[in-house]
C-alpha positions, 0 to 999 in steps of 0.5 A: 945079090944084096947080101945085107937084105938077104941076111936081115935078122928076123925078130919076134914081135913085142907083146903088149901089156894087153896081150900079157894080161889076156894070157895071164887071166887064161892061166897060161902061166900056171906052171910059173911062180910068177911071170912078167913082161919086160920090153915085150918079152915074157919071162917067169920063175918056174914052179918047183917040186918040193924036193928041188932046191929053191931058185928064183931064176927067171927064164923066157916063157915059150908060148904054146899053140893054145896061147897063140890061138887065144891071142888070135881070137882076142884080136891081140895080134891084129896090128902085126898082120899075118903071124906065125908061131915058131918055137914059142915066139910069134913072128910077123910075116914079111910082105910078099913082093913080086919076086917072092910071090912069082916064085911061090906061085910058079913052083906051087903050080908046077907041083900041082901039075906034076902030082896030078900026072903022078896020081899020088894022094898028095896035095899042094897047100899054100900059106896055111898053118900047120901044127908041128909041136906044142910051141910051133904053128908056122905058115909055110909058103908051100906044103905037100900034105895028104890031108888038105881038108878038115878043120883047123891047121894042117896036122904035122904028121900029114906033111910030106914036104915044106917049101919056104920062099925067101928074099929077106929071111933066108938065114932065118929059114935055113937056121931057125925054121930048119931046126923046127921042121927037123925036130918035128920030123918033116922028111923034106924041106926046101928053101927057095932063095930068090936073090941067089936063085938057088934052092936048098933041099934038106932031107934026113932030119936028125934032132934039130938038123937035117943030115943032107943038104943039096943046092940046086940053081934056078934052071936045073930040075929038082927032084923030091927025095921023099915023094917018088917021081916028083920032078920040078923044072925050075927054069921059069922061076 
């Protein structure tokens, strides 16, 4: 396993002046006395209540789901390809090469077959946006949802299980994304590490963390903790 590749740091995209102006003209920063763009990052001075002590301290501005949608509709994010919003920051999504793509497709296929056999009202979605909070709209590799049809992103409240397949983003998926998913109350989260050939299964979300994490090497069967009867053979991964 190439440890340097596995723990590559994932950084948010640097926004352009055009994107900043698009957001400012829309009123996205109305809650701030002033806002500015420095090296692709937006910060601002929050408006204060009359009884609050004066302060000109600047803080990072977290983008909202509606701000993210505006940038997409305005084509401001086209240079970055596929993107996702994680805790107020926009991230470009990594290219999917064969190890990642094969593991994702194989796992999604096996999940579909297993769910059909169980006759549960749970469906497999891949590479779709889900709305989790005011500041997060990720695009997980695999989502188990009870509401696959409809307009817009998959509602977070319909999500039973999320799977992220990772080669260069393992640390980000285990840390930042796990925190976002736990805070949103996603009951179960798997990270498939294709380099180490391990699946991390996380359950029992509490605040920004999952209370229980177990590891399952490729080749072993893995059972979902929150979807009764869902058992997946990983020998083909």
